[in-house]
mmJSON file of the N, C-alpha and C atoms, coordinates in Angstrom:
{"data_MODEL":{"atom_site":{
"group_PDB":["ATOM","ATOM","ATOM","ATOM","ATOM","ATOM","ATOM","ATOM","ATOM","ATOM","ATOM","ATOM","ATOM","ATOM","ATOM","ATOM","ATOM","ATOM","ATOM","ATOM","ATOM","ATOM","ATOM","ATOM","ATOM","ATOM","ATOM","ATOM","ATOM","ATOM","ATOM","ATOM","ATOM","ATOM","ATOM","ATOM","ATOM","ATOM","ATOM","ATOM","ATOM","ATOM","ATOM","ATOM","ATOM","ATOM","ATOM","ATOM","ATOM","ATOM","ATOM","ATOM","ATOM","ATOM","ATOM","ATOM","ATOM","ATOM","ATOM","ATOM","ATOM","ATOM","ATOM","ATOM","ATOM","ATOM","ATOM","ATOM","ATOM","ATOM","ATOM","ATOM","ATOM","ATOM","ATOM","ATOM","ATOM","ATOM","ATOM","ATOM","ATOM","ATOM","ATOM","ATOM","ATOM","ATOM","ATOM","ATOM","ATOM","ATOM","ATOM","ATOM","ATOM","ATOM","ATOM","ATOM","ATOM","ATOM","ATOM","ATOM","ATOM","ATOM","ATOM","ATOM","ATOM","ATOM","ATOM","ATOM","ATOM","ATOM","ATOM","ATOM","ATOM","ATOM","ATOM","ATOM","ATOM","ATOM","ATOM","ATOM","ATOM","ATOM","ATOM","ATOM","ATOM","ATOM","ATOM","ATOM","ATOM","ATOM","ATOM","ATOM","ATOM","ATOM","ATOM","ATOM","ATOM","ATOM","ATOM","ATOM","ATOM","ATOM","ATOM","ATOM","ATOM","ATOM","ATOM","ATOM","ATOM","ATOM","ATOM","ATOM","ATOM","ATOM","ATOM","ATOM","ATOM","ATOM","ATOM","ATOM","ATOM","ATOM","ATOM","ATOM","ATOM","ATOM","ATOM","ATOM","ATOM","ATOM","ATOM","ATOM","ATOM","ATOM","ATOM","ATOM","ATOM","ATOM","ATOM","ATOM","ATOM","ATOM","ATOM","ATOM","ATOM","ATOM","ATOM","ATOM","ATOM","ATOM","ATOM","ATOM","ATOM","ATOM","ATOM","ATOM","ATOM","ATOM","ATOM","ATOM","ATOM","ATOM","ATOM","ATOM","ATOM","ATOM","ATOM","ATOM","ATOM","ATOM","ATOM","ATOM","ATOM","ATOM","ATOM","ATOM","ATOM","ATOM","ATOM","ATOM","ATOM","ATOM","ATOM","ATOM","ATOM","ATOM","ATOM","ATOM","ATOM","ATOM","ATOM"],
"id":[1,2,3,4,5,6,7,8,9,10,11,12,13,14,15,16,17,18,19,20,21,22,23,24,25,26,27,28,29,30,31,32,33,34,35,36,37,38,39,40,41,42,43,44,45,46,47,48,49,50,51,52,53,54,55,56,57,58,59,60,61,62,63,64,65,66,67,68,69,70,71,72,73,74,75,76,77,78,79,80,81,82,83,84,85,86,87,88,89,90,91,92,93,94,95,96,97,98,99,100,101,102,103,104,105,106,107,108,109,110,111,112,113,114,115,116,117,118,119,120,121,122,123,124,125,126,127,128,129,130,131,132,133,134,135,136,137,138,139,140,141,142,143,144,145,146,147,148,149,150,151,152,153,154,155,156,157,158,159,160,161,162,163,164,165,166,167,168,169,170,171,172,173,174,175,176,177,178,179,180,181,182,183,184,185,186,187,188,189,190,191,192,193,194,195,196,197,198,199,200,201,202,203,204,205,206,207,208,209,210,211,212,213,214,215,216,217,218,219,220,221,222,223,224,225,226,227,228,229,230,231],
"type_symbol":["N","C","C","N","C","C","N","C","C","N","C","C","N","C","C","N","C","C","N","C","C","N","C","C","N","C","C","N","C","C","N","C","C","N","C","C","N","C","C","N","C","C","N","C","C","N","C","C","N","C","C","N","C","C","N","C","C","N","C","C","N","C","C","N","C","C","N","C","C","N","C","C","N","C","C","N","C","C","N","C","C","N","C","C","N","C","C","N","C","C","N","C","C","N","C","C","N","C","C","N","C","C","N","C","C","N","C","C","N","C","C","N","C","C","N","C","C","N","C","C","N","C","C","N","C","C","N","C","C","N","C","C","N","C","C","N","C","C","N","C","C","N","C","C","N","C","C","N","C","C","N","C","C","N","C","C","N","C","C","N","C","C","N","C","C","N","C","C","N","C","C","N","C","C","N","C","C","N","C","C","N","C","C","N","C","C","N","C","C","N","C","C","N","C","C","N","C","C","N","C","C","N","C","C","N","C","C","N","C","C","N","C","C","N","C","C","N","C","C","N","C","C","N","C","C","N","C","C","N","C","C"],
"label_atom_id":["N","CA","C","N","CA","C","N","CA","C","N","CA","C","N","CA","C","N","CA","C","N","CA","C","N","CA","C","N","CA","C","N","CA","C","N","CA","C","N","CA","C","N","CA","C","N","CA","C","N","CA","C","N","CA","C","N","CA","C","N","CA","C","N","CA","C","N","CA","C","N","CA","C","N","CA","C","N","CA","C","N","CA","C","N","CA","C","N","CA","C","N","CA","C","N","CA","C","N","CA","C","N","CA","C","N","CA","C","N","CA","C","N","CA","C","N","CA","C","N","CA","C","N","CA","C","N","CA","C","N","CA","C","N","CA","C","N","CA","C","N","CA","C","N","CA","C","N","CA","C","N","CA","C","N","CA","C","N","CA","C","N","CA","C","N","CA","C","N","CA","C","N","CA","C","N","CA","C","N","CA","C","N","CA","C","N","CA","C","N","CA","C","N","CA","C","N","CA","C","N","CA","C","N","CA","C","N","CA","C","N","CA","C","N","CA","C","N","CA","C","N","CA","C","N","CA","C","N","CA","C","N","CA","C","N","CA","C","N","CA","C","N","CA","C","N","CA","C","N","CA","C","N","CA","C","N","CA","C","N","CA","C","N","CA","C","N","CA","C"],
"label_alt_id":[null,null,null,null,null,null,null,null,null,null,null,null,null,null,null,null,null,null,null,null,null,null,null,null,null,null,null,null,null,null,null,null,null,null,null,null,null,null,null,null,null,null,null,null,null,null,null,null,null,null,null,null,null,null,null,null,null,null,null,null,null,null,null,null,null,null,null,null,null,null,null,null,null,null,null,null,null,null,null,null,null,null,null,null,null,null,null,null,null,null,null,null,null,null,null,null,null,null,null,null,null,null,null,null,null,null,null,null,null,null,null,null,null,null,null,null,null,null,null,null,null,null,null,null,null,null,null,null,null,null,null,null,null,null,null,null,null,null,null,null,null,null,null,null,null,null,null,null,null,null,null,null,null,null,null,null,null,null,null,null,null,null,null,null,null,null,null,null,null,null,null,null,null,null,null,null,null,null,null,null,null,null,null,null,null,null,null,null,null,null,null,null,null,null,null,null,null,null,null,null,null,null,null,null,null,null,null,null,null,null,null,null,null,null,null,null,null,null,null,null,null,null,null,null,null,null,null,null,null,null,null],
"label_comp_id":["ALA","ALA","ALA","LEU","LEU","LEU","LYS","LYS","LYS","ARG","ARG","ARG","ALA","ALA","ALA","ARG","ARG","ARG","ASN","ASN","ASN","SER","SER","SER","LEU","LEU","LEU","ALA","ALA","ALA","ASP","ASP","ASP","ARG","ARG","ARG","TYR","TYR","TYR","GLN","GLN","GLN","LEU","LEU","LEU","GLN","GLN","GLN","PRO","PRO","PRO","GLY","GLY","GLY","VAL","VAL","VAL","LEU","LEU","LEU","CYS","CYS","CYS","PRO","PRO","PRO","ASN","ASN","ASN","GLY","GLY","GLY","THR","THR","THR","LEU","LEU","LEU","GLU","GLU","GLU","GLY","GLY","GLY","ILE","ILE","ILE","ALA","ALA","ALA","ALA","ALA","ALA","THR","THR","THR","GLN","GLN","GLN","PRO","PRO","PRO","GLU","GLU","GLU","ASN","ASN","ASN","LEU","LEU","LEU","GLU","GLU","GLU","GLN","GLN","GLN","LEU","LEU","LEU","ARG","ARG","ARG","GLY","GLY","GLY","VAL","VAL","VAL","ALA","ALA","ALA","GLU","GLU","GLU","VAL","VAL","VAL","ARG","ARG","ARG","ALA","ALA","ALA","TRP","TRP","TRP","GLN","GLN","GLN","VAL","VAL","VAL","HIS","HIS","HIS","GLU","GLU","GLU","PHE","PHE","PHE","GLY","GLY","GLY","GLU","GLU","GLU","THR","THR","THR","LEU","LEU","LEU","LEU","LEU","LEU","THR","THR","THR","ALA","ALA","ALA","MET","MET","MET","ARG","ARG","ARG","SER","SER","SER","ALA","ALA","ALA","ALA","ALA","ALA","PRO","PRO","PRO","PRO","PRO","PRO","ALA","ALA","ALA","GLY","GLY","GLY","THR","THR","THR","ALA","ALA","ALA","THR","THR","THR","ALA","ALA","ALA","GLY","GLY","GLY","VAL","VAL","VAL","SER","SER","SER"],
"label_asym_id":["A","A","A","A","A","A","A","A","A","A","A","A","A","A","A","A","A","A","A","A","A","A","A","A","A","A","A","A","A","A","A","A","A","A","A","A","A","A","A","A","A","A","A","A","A","A","A","A","A","A","A","A","A","A","A","A","A","A","A","A","A","A","A","A","A","A","A","A","A","A","A","A","A","A","A","A","A","A","A","A","A","A","A","A","A","A","A","A","A","A","A","A","A","A","A","A","A","A","A","A","A","A","A","A","A","A","A","A","A","A","A","A","A","A","A","A","A","A","A","A","A","A","A","A","A","A","A","A","A","A","A","A","A","A","A","A","A","A","A","A","A","A","A","A","A","A","A","A","A","A","A","A","A","A","A","A","A","A","A","A","A","A","A","A","A","A","A","A","A","A","A","A","A","A","A","A","A","A","A","A","A","A","A","A","A","A","A","A","A","A","A","A","A","A","A","A","A","A","A","A","A","A","A","A","A","A","A","A","A","A","A","A","A","A","A","A","A","A","A","A","A","A","A","A","A","A","A","A","A","A","A"],
"label_entity_id":["1","1","1","1","1","1","1","1","1","1","1","1","1","1","1","1","1","1","1","1","1","1","1","1","1","1","1","1","1","1","1","1","1","1","1","1","1","1","1","1","1","1","1","1","1","1","1","1","1","1","1","1","1","1","1","1","1","1","1","1","1","1","1","1","1","1","1","1","1","1","1","1","1","1","1","1","1","1","1","1","1","1","1","1","1","1","1","1","1","1","1","1","1","1","1","1","1","1","1","1","1","1","1","1","1","1","1","1","1","1","1","1","1","1","1","1","1","1","1","1","1","1","1","1","1","1","1","1","1","1","1","1","1","1","1","1","1","1","1","1","1","1","1","1","1","1","1","1","1","1","1","1","1","1","1","1","1","1","1","1","1","1","1","1","1","1","1","1","1","1","1","1","1","1","1","1","1","1","1","1","1","1","1","1","1","1","1","1","1","1","1","1","1","1","1","1","1","1","1","1","1","1","1","1","1","1","1","1","1","1","1","1","1","1","1","1","1","1","1","1","1","1","1","1","1","1","1","1","1","1","1"],
"label_seq_id":[1,1,1,2,2,2,3,3,3,4,4,4,5,5,5,6,6,6,7,7,7,8,8,8,9,9,9,10,10,10,11,11,11,12,12,12,13,13,13,14,14,14,15,15,15,16,16,16,17,17,17,18,18,18,19,19,19,20,20,20,21,21,21,22,22,22,23,23,23,24,24,24,25,25,25,26,26,26,27,27,27,28,28,28,29,29,29,30,30,30,31,31,31,32,32,32,33,33,33,34,34,34,35,35,35,36,36,36,37,37,37,38,38,38,39,39,39,40,40,40,41,41,41,42,42,42,43,43,43,44,44,44,45,45,45,46,46,46,47,47,47,48,48,48,49,49,49,50,50,50,51,51,51,52,52,52,53,53,53,54,54,54,55,55,55,56,56,56,57,57,57,58,58,58,59,59,59,60,60,60,61,61,61,62,62,62,63,63,63,64,64,64,65,65,65,66,66,66,67,67,67,68,68,68,69,69,69,70,70,70,71,71,71,72,72,72,73,73,73,74,74,74,75,75,75,76,76,76,77,77,77],
"pdbx_PDB_ins_code":[null,null,null,null,null,null,null,null,null,null,null,null,null,null,null,null,null,null,null,null,null,null,null,null,null,null,null,null,null,null,null,null,null,null,null,null,null,null,null,null,null,null,null,null,null,null,null,null,null,null,null,null,null,null,null,null,null,null,null,null,null,null,null,null,null,null,null,null,null,null,null,null,null,null,null,null,null,null,null,null,null,null,null,null,null,null,null,null,null,null,null,null,null,null,null,null,null,null,null,null,null,null,null,null,null,null,null,null,null,null,null,null,null,null,null,null,null,null,null,null,null,null,null,null,null,null,null,null,null,null,null,null,null,null,null,null,null,null,null,null,null,null,null,null,null,null,null,null,null,null,null,null,null,null,null,null,null,null,null,null,null,null,null,null,null,null,null,null,null,null,null,null,null,null,null,null,null,null,null,null,null,null,null,null,null,null,null,null,null,null,null,null,null,null,null,null,null,null,null,null,null,null,null,null,null,null,null,null,null,null,null,null,null,null,null,null,null,null,null,null,null,null,null,null,null,null,null,null,null,null,null],
"Cartn_x":[-18.643,-18.008,-17.478,-18.25,-17.794,-16.545,-16.508,-15.329,-14.103,-14.294,-13.155,-12.627,-13.526,-13.099,-12.385,-12.951,-12.335,-10.958,-10.825,-9.535,-8.484,-8.892,-7.98,-7.54,-8.49,-8.161,-7.235,-7.477,-6.631,-5.192,-5.022,-3.673,-3.032,-3.816,-3.298,-2.89,-3.718,-3.448,-2.542,-2.212,-1.372,-1.968,-3.27,-3.998,-4.7,-4.989,-5.806,-7.211,-7.84,-9.175,-10.188,-10.171,-11.121,-10.891,-9.685,-9.382,-9.882,-9.667,-10.074,-11.592,-12.265,-13.726,-14.232,-14.69,-15.128,-16.282,-16.424,-17.51,-18.873,-19.059,-20.33,-20.672,-19.66,-19.869,-20.283,-19.604,-19.971,-21.399,-21.775,-23.138,-24.159,-23.831,-24.716,-24.897,-23.814,-23.883,-24.74,-24.503,-25.257,-26.745,-27.066,-28.469,-29.174,-28.441,-29.025,-29.066,-28.099,-28.011,-27.983,-27.054,-26.984,-26.644,-27.2,-26.978,-25.99,-25.636,-24.698,-23.976,-23.015,-22.217,-23.061,-24.051,-24.906,-25.644,-26.172,-26.859,-25.866,-24.66,-23.629,-23.297,-23.243,-22.999,-24.091,-25.284,-26.403,-26.412,-25.524,-25.432,-24.738,-25.425,-24.942,-23.521,-23.17,-21.856,-20.708,-21.011,-19.985,-19.486,-18.198,-17.574,-17.312,-17.266,-17.058,-15.753,-14.693,-13.408,-13.479,-14.301,-14.432,-15.14,-16.163,-16.868,-15.895,-15.138,-14.202,-13.098,-12.52,-11.355,-11.708,-12.788,-13.073,-14.557,-15.387,-16.822,-17.213,-16.655,-16.984,-16.582,-15.462,-15.013,-16.008,-16.508,-17.492,-18.802,-19.242,-20.477,-20.345,-19.208,-18.969,-18.983,-18.36,-18.346,-19.758,-20.536,-21.898,-22.747,-22.593,-23.346,-22.98,-21.716,-21.27,-21.802,-22.12,-22.621,-24.137,-24.805,-26.27,-26.81,-27.869,-28.483,-29.163,-29.249,-29.926,-31.373,-31.848,-33.217,-34.198,-35.168,-36.186,-35.787,-34.574,-34.096,-34.408,-35.08,-35.388,-34.1,-33.979,-32.828,-33.24,-32.275,-32.558,-33.384,-34.442,-35.259,-36.265,-36.277,-37.222,-38.101,-39.437,-40.312,-41.138],
"Cartn_y":[-2.2,-1.547,-2.586,-3.655,-4.702,-5.393,-5.639,-6.286,-5.384,-4.079,-3.146,-3.15,-3.103,-3.107,-4.411,-5.532,-6.84,-6.93,-6.44,-6.504,-5.649,-4.497,-3.638,-4.325,-4.951,-5.693,-6.866,-7.541,-8.677,-8.219,-7.063,-6.515,-6.252,-5.659,-5.328,-6.586,-7.627,-8.874,-9.818,-9.461,-10.27,-11.664,-11.669,-12.9,-12.754,-13.871,-13.845,-13.376,-12.528,-12.017,-13.111,-14.185,-15.277,-16.043,-16.007,-16.646,-15.767,-14.482,-13.546,-13.483,-13.361,-13.234,-13.623,-14.86,-15.33,-14.512,-14.555,-13.839,-14.236,-15.499,-15.953,-15.252,-14.961,-14.232,-12.792,-12.17,-10.809,-10.764,-11.768,-11.828,-11.971,-12.77,-12.915,-11.605,-10.864,-9.552,-8.6,-8.561,-7.653,-8.002,-9.278,-9.699,-9.382,-9.465,-9.266,-7.798,-7.016,-5.585,-5.331,-5.947,-5.692,-4.237,-3.711,-2.309,-2.128,-3.221,-3.131,-4.462,-4.5,-5.716,-6.896,-6.659,-7.753,-8.387,-7.574,-8.107,-8.787,-8.243,-8.87,-10.258,-10.405,-11.72,-12.721,-12.23,-13.094,-13.565,-13.044,-13.489,-14.848,-15.855,-17.237,-17.432,-16.738,-16.943,-16.258,-15.359,-14.564,-15.288,-15.333,-15.965,-14.919,-15.355,-14.442,-13.668,-14.315,-13.625,-12.519,-12.714,-11.676,-10.444,-10.679,-9.568,-8.825,-9.566,-8.963,-8.179,-8.764,-8.157,-7.008,-7.131,-6.088,-5.886,-6.231,-6.046,-4.602,-3.688,-2.262,-1.773,-2.255,-1.854,-2.305,-3.529,-4.026,-3.249,-2.964,-2.198,-0.799,-0.172,1.166,1.135,0.134,0.009,-0.173,-0.991,-1.238,0.026,0.745,1.99,3.018,3.095,4.085,3.785,2.525,2.135,2.187,2.275,2.267,3.608,3.579,4.843,5.5,6.824,7.505,7.018,6.993,6.557,7.338,6.627,7.263,7.455,7.053,7.189,5.914,6.035,4.871,4.372,3.054,2.476,2.053,1.89,1.533,0.25,0.285,-0.901,-1.149,-0.298,-0.449,0.781,0.565,1.726,1.737],
"Cartn_z":[0.914,2.048,3.037,3.254,4.169,3.633,2.34,1.753,1.849,1.603,1.714,3.145,4.123,5.529,5.863,5.419,5.68,5.045,3.806,3.118,3.819,4.313,5.065,6.356,7.031,8.255,7.956,6.853,6.472,6.262,5.639,5.477,6.837,7.736,9.064,9.835,9.747,10.471,9.699,8.466,7.587,7.385,7.065,6.769,5.433,4.812,3.61,3.995,3.189,3.522,3.83,3.055,3.268,4.559,5.066,6.347,7.482,7.361,8.398,8.524,7.388,7.393,6.005,5.838,4.52,3.946,2.633,1.975,2.521,2.855,3.409,4.71,5.497,6.752,6.45,5.495,5.101,4.563,3.797,3.266,4.391,5.4,6.549,7.295,7.427,8.092,7.263,5.966,5.098,5.097,5.108,5.09,6.401,7.498,8.822,9.227,8.746,9.072,10.59,11.319,12.765,13.048,14.119,14.481,15.62,16.295,17.409,17.56,18.476,18.651,19.101,19.939,20.411,19.238,18.357,17.174,16.233,16.136,15.306,15.834,17.16,17.766,17.383,17.105,16.76,15.319,14.491,13.095,13.1,12.576,12.669,12.143,11.091,10.466,11.203,12.102,12.781,14.035,14.187,15.353,16.433,17.686,18.822,18.678,18.211,18.086,17.042,15.997,14.979,15.56,16.359,17.013,17.919,18.698,19.646,18.936,17.904,17.245,16.308,15.551,14.57,14.294,15.238,15.068,14.818,15.591,15.411,14.03,13.521,12.19,11.129,11.253,10.294,10.395,11.611,11.785,11.194,11.42,10.875,9.351,8.762,7.302,6.761,7.434,6.982,7.087,8.181,8.362,7.3,6.954,5.98,4.586,4.316,3.003,2.919,4.065,4.078,3.603,2.801,2.39,3.588,3.607,4.718,4.871,6.092,6.363,5.517,4.953,4.133,2.679,2.33,0.959,0.201,-0.924,-1.746,-2.4,-2.529,-3.212,-4.606,-5.46,-6.849,-6.917,-7.683,-7.864,-6.765,-5.768,-4.656,-4.605,-4.61,-4.547,-3.284],
"occupancy":[1.0,1.0,1.0,1.0,1.0,1.0,1.0,1.0,1.0,1.0,1.0,1.0,1.0,1.0,1.0,1.0,1.0,1.0,1.0,1.0,1.0,1.0,1.0,1.0,1.0,1.0,1.0,1.0,1.0,1.0,1.0,1.0,1.0,1.0,1.0,1.0,1.0,1.0,1.0,1.0,1.0,1.0,1.0,1.0,1.0,1.0,1.0,1.0,1.0,1.0,1.0,1.0,1.0,1.0,1.0,1.0,1.0,1.0,1.0,1.0,1.0,1.0,1.0,1.0,1.0,1.0,1.0,1.0,1.0,1.0,1.0,1.0,1.0,1.0,1.0,1.0,1.0,1.0,1.0,1.0,1.0,1.0,1.0,1.0,1.0,1.0,1.0,1.0,1.0,1.0,1.0,1.0,1.0,1.0,1.0,1.0,1.0,1.0,1.0,1.0,1.0,1.0,1.0,1.0,1.0,1.0,1.0,1.0,1.0,1.0,1.0,1.0,1.0,1.0,1.0,1.0,1.0,1.0,1.0,1.0,1.0,1.0,1.0,1.0,1.0,1.0,1.0,1.0,1.0,1.0,1.0,1.0,1.0,1.0,1.0,1.0,1.0,1.0,1.0,1.0,1.0,1.0,1.0,1.0,1.0,1.0,1.0,1.0,1.0,1.0,1.0,1.0,1.0,1.0,1.0,1.0,1.0,1.0,1.0,1.0,1.0,1.0,1.0,1.0,1.0,1.0,1.0,1.0,1.0,1.0,1.0,1.0,1.0,1.0,1.0,1.0,1.0,1.0,1.0,1.0,1.0,1.0,1.0,1.0,1.0,1.0,1.0,1.0,1.0,1.0,1.0,1.0,1.0,1.0,1.0,1.0,1.0,1.0,1.0,1.0,1.0,1.0,1.0,1.0,1.0,1.0,1.0,1.0,1.0,1.0,1.0,1.0,1.0,1.0,1.0,1.0,1.0,1.0,1.0,1.0,1.0,1.0,1.0,1.0,1.0,1.0,1.0,1.0,1.0,1.0,1.0],
"B_iso_or_equiv":[0.0,0.0,0.0,0.0,0.0,0.0,0.0,0.0,0.0,0.0,0.0,0.0,0.0,0.0,0.0,0.0,0.0,0.0,0.0,0.0,0.0,0.0,0.0,0.0,0.0,0.0,0.0,0.0,0.0,0.0,0.0,0.0,0.0,0.0,0.0,0.0,0.0,0.0,0.0,0.0,0.0,0.0,0.0,0.0,0.0,0.0,0.0,0.0,0.0,0.0,0.0,0.0,0.0,0.0,0.0,0.0,0.0,0.0,0.0,0.0,0.0,0.0,0.0,0.0,0.0,0.0,0.0,0.0,0.0,0.0,0.0,0.0,0.0,0.0,0.0,0.0,0.0,0.0,0.0,0.0,0.0,0.0,0.0,0.0,0.0,0.0,0.0,0.0,0.0,0.0,0.0,0.0,0.0,0.0,0.0,0.0,0.0,0.0,0.0,0.0,0.0,0.0,0.0,0.0,0.0,0.0,0.0,0.0,0.0,0.0,0.0,0.0,0.0,0.0,0.0,0.0,0.0,0.0,0.0,0.0,0.0,0.0,0.0,0.0,0.0,0.0,0.0,0.0,0.0,0.0,0.0,0.0,0.0,0.0,0.0,0.0,0.0,0.0,0.0,0.0,0.0,0.0,0.0,0.0,0.0,0.0,0.0,0.0,0.0,0.0,0.0,0.0,0.0,0.0,0.0,0.0,0.0,0.0,0.0,0.0,0.0,0.0,0.0,0.0,0.0,0.0,0.0,0.0,0.0,0.0,0.0,0.0,0.0,0.0,0.0,0.0,0.0,0.0,0.0,0.0,0.0,0.0,0.0,0.0,0.0,0.0,0.0,0.0,0.0,0.0,0.0,0.0,0.0,0.0,0.0,0.0,0.0,0.0,0.0,0.0,0.0,0.0,0.0,0.0,0.0,0.0,0.0,0.0,0.0,0.0,0.0,0.0,0.0,0.0,0.0,0.0,0.0,0.0,0.0,0.0,0.0,0.0,0.0,0.0,0.0,0.0,0.0,0.0,0.0,0.0,0.0],
"pdbx_formal_charge":[null,null,null,null,null,null,null,null,null,null,null,null,null,null,null,null,null,null,null,null,null,null,null,null,null,null,null,null,null,null,null,null,null,null,null,null,null,null,null,null,null,null,null,null,null,null,null,null,null,null,null,null,null,null,null,null,null,null,null,null,null,null,null,null,null,null,null,null,null,null,null,null,null,null,null,null,null,null,null,null,null,null,null,null,null,null,null,null,null,null,null,null,null,null,null,null,null,null,null,null,null,null,null,null,null,null,null,null,null,null,null,null,null,null,null,null,null,null,null,null,null,null,null,null,null,null,null,null,null,null,null,null,null,null,null,null,null,null,null,null,null,null,null,null,null,null,null,null,null,null,null,null,null,null,null,null,null,null,null,null,null,null,null,null,null,null,null,null,null,null,null,null,null,null,null,null,null,null,null,null,null,null,null,null,null,null,null,null,null,null,null,null,null,null,null,null,null,null,null,null,null,null,null,null,null,null,null,null,null,null,null,null,null,null,null,null,null,null,null,null,null,null,null,null,null,null,null,null,null,null,null],
"auth_seq_id":[1,1,1,2,2,2,3,3,3,4,4,4,5,5,5,6,6,6,7,7,7,8,8,8,9,9,9,10,10,10,11,11,11,12,12,12,13,13,13,14,14,14,15,15,15,16,16,16,17,17,17,18,18,18,19,19,19,20,20,20,21,21,21,22,22,22,23,23,23,24,24,24,25,25,25,26,26,26,27,27,27,28,28,28,29,29,29,30,30,30,31,31,31,32,32,32,33,33,33,34,34,34,35,35,35,36,36,36,37,37,37,38,38,38,39,39,39,40,40,40,41,41,41,42,42,42,43,43,43,44,44,44,45,45,45,46,46,46,47,47,47,48,48,48,49,49,49,50,50,50,51,51,51,52,52,52,53,53,53,54,54,54,55,55,55,56,56,56,57,57,57,58,58,58,59,59,59,60,60,60,61,61,61,62,62,62,63,63,63,64,64,64,65,65,65,66,66,66,67,67,67,68,68,68,69,69,69,70,70,70,71,71,71,72,72,72,73,73,73,74,74,74,75,75,75,76,76,76,77,77,77],
"auth_comp_id":["ALA","ALA","ALA","LEU","LEU","LEU","LYS","LYS","LYS","ARG","ARG","ARG","ALA","ALA","ALA","ARG","ARG","ARG","ASN","ASN","ASN","SER","SER","SER","LEU","LEU","LEU","ALA","ALA","ALA","ASP","ASP","ASP","ARG","ARG","ARG","TYR","TYR","TYR","GLN","GLN","GLN","LEU","LEU","LEU","GLN","GLN","GLN","PRO","PRO","PRO","GLY","GLY","GLY","VAL","VAL","VAL","LEU","LEU","LEU","CYS","CYS","CYS","PRO","PRO","PRO","ASN","ASN","ASN","GLY","GLY","GLY","THR","THR","THR","LEU","LEU","LEU","GLU","GLU","GLU","GLY","GLY","GLY","ILE","ILE","ILE","ALA","ALA","ALA","ALA","ALA","ALA","THR","THR","THR","GLN","GLN","GLN","PRO","PRO","PRO","GLU","GLU","GLU","ASN","ASN","ASN","LEU","LEU","LEU","GLU","GLU","GLU","GLN","GLN","GLN","LEU","LEU","LEU","ARG","ARG","ARG","GLY","GLY","GLY","VAL","VAL","VAL","ALA","ALA","ALA","GLU","GLU","GLU","VAL","VAL","VAL","ARG","ARG","ARG","ALA","ALA","ALA","TRP","TRP","TRP","GLN","GLN","GLN","VAL","VAL","VAL","HIS","HIS","HIS","GLU","GLU","GLU","PHE","PHE","PHE","GLY","GLY","GLY","GLU","GLU","GLU","THR","THR","THR","LEU","LEU","LEU","LEU","LEU","LEU","THR","THR","THR","ALA","ALA","ALA","MET","MET","MET","ARG","ARG","ARG","SER","SER","SER","ALA","ALA","ALA","ALA","ALA","ALA","PRO","PRO","PRO","PRO","PRO","PRO","ALA","ALA","ALA","GLY","GLY","GLY","THR","THR","THR","ALA","ALA","ALA","THR","THR","THR","ALA","ALA","ALA","GLY","GLY","GLY","VAL","VAL","VAL","SER","SER","SER"],
"auth_asym_id":["A","A","A","A","A","A","A","A","A","A","A","A","A","A","A","A","A","A","A","A","A","A","A","A","A","A","A","A","A","A","A","A","A","A","A","A","A","A","A","A","A","A","A","A","A","A","A","A","A","A","A","A","A","A","A","A","A","A","A","A","A","A","A","A","A","A","A","A","A","A","A","A","A","A","A","A","A","A","A","A","A","A","A","A","A","A","A","A","A","A","A","A","A","A","A","A","A","A","A","A","A","A","A","A","A","A","A","A","A","A","A","A","A","A","A","A","A","A","A","A","A","A","A","A","A","A","A","A","A","A","A","A","A","A","A","A","A","A","A","A","A","A","A","A","A","A","A","A","A","A","A","A","A","A","A","A","A","A","A","A","A","A","A","A","A","A","A","A","A","A","A","A","A","A","A","A","A","A","A","A","A","A","A","A","A","A","A","A","A","A","A","A","A","A","A","A","A","A","A","A","A","A","A","A","A","A","A","A","A","A","A","A","A","A","A","A","A","A","A","A","A","A","A","A","A","A","A","A","A","A","A"],
"auth_atom_id":["N","CA","C","N","CA","C","N","CA","C","N","CA","C","N","CA","C","N","CA","C","N","CA","C","N","CA","C","N","CA","C","N","CA","C","N","CA","C","N","CA","C","N","CA","C","N","CA","C","N","CA","C","N","CA","C","N","CA","C","N","CA","C","N","CA","C","N","CA","C","N","CA","C","N","CA","C","N","CA","C","N","CA","C","N","CA","C","N","CA","C","N","CA","C","N","CA","C","N","CA","C","N","CA","C","N","CA","C","N","CA","C","N","CA","C","N","CA","C","N","CA","C","N","CA","C","N","CA","C","N","CA","C","N","CA","C","N","CA","C","N","CA","C","N","CA","C","N","CA","C","N","CA","C","N","CA","C","N","CA","C","N","CA","C","N","CA","C","N","CA","C","N","CA","C","N","CA","C","N","CA","C","N","CA","C","N","CA","C","N","CA","C","N","CA","C","N","CA","C","N","CA","C","N","CA","C","N","CA","C","N","CA","C","N","CA","C","N","CA","C","N","CA","C","N","CA","C","N","CA","C","N","CA","C","N","CA","C","N","CA","C","N","CA","C","N","CA","C","N","CA","C","N","CA","C","N","CA","C","N","CA","C","N","CA","C","N","CA","C"],
"pdbx_PDB_model_num":[1,1,1,1,1,1,1,1,1,1,1,1,1,1,1,1,1,1,1,1,1,1,1,1,1,1,1,1,1,1,1,1,1,1,1,1,1,1,1,1,1,1,1,1,1,1,1,1,1,1,1,1,1,1,1,1,1,1,1,1,1,1,1,1,1,1,1,1,1,1,1,1,1,1,1,1,1,1,1,1,1,1,1,1,1,1,1,1,1,1,1,1,1,1,1,1,1,1,1,1,1,1,1,1,1,1,1,1,1,1,1,1,1,1,1,1,1,1,1,1,1,1,1,1,1,1,1,1,1,1,1,1,1,1,1,1,1,1,1,1,1,1,1,1,1,1,1,1,1,1,1,1,1,1,1,1,1,1,1,1,1,1,1,1,1,1,1,1,1,1,1,1,1,1,1,1,1,1,1,1,1,1,1,1,1,1,1,1,1,1,1,1,1,1,1,1,1,1,1,1,1,1,1,1,1,1,1,1,1,1,1,1,1,1,1,1,1,1,1,1,1,1,1,1,1,1,1,1,1,1,1]
}}}
């Protein structure tokens, strides 16, 4: 979901996806699971301009991909 959102943003900004937000940054966001912009700012790989320009879009994408609370995920018991 984060990659789809990033790729859509890259099209909008007319930039290569890796320039706009590298995969390593997306991985840092996914590993940290920030719940708001302040927490997103705390992810080491994320730059302030990324939070300002499209932080909400990334958070929304991450939330939409997350399983509902209390739902077991594959391989996790």
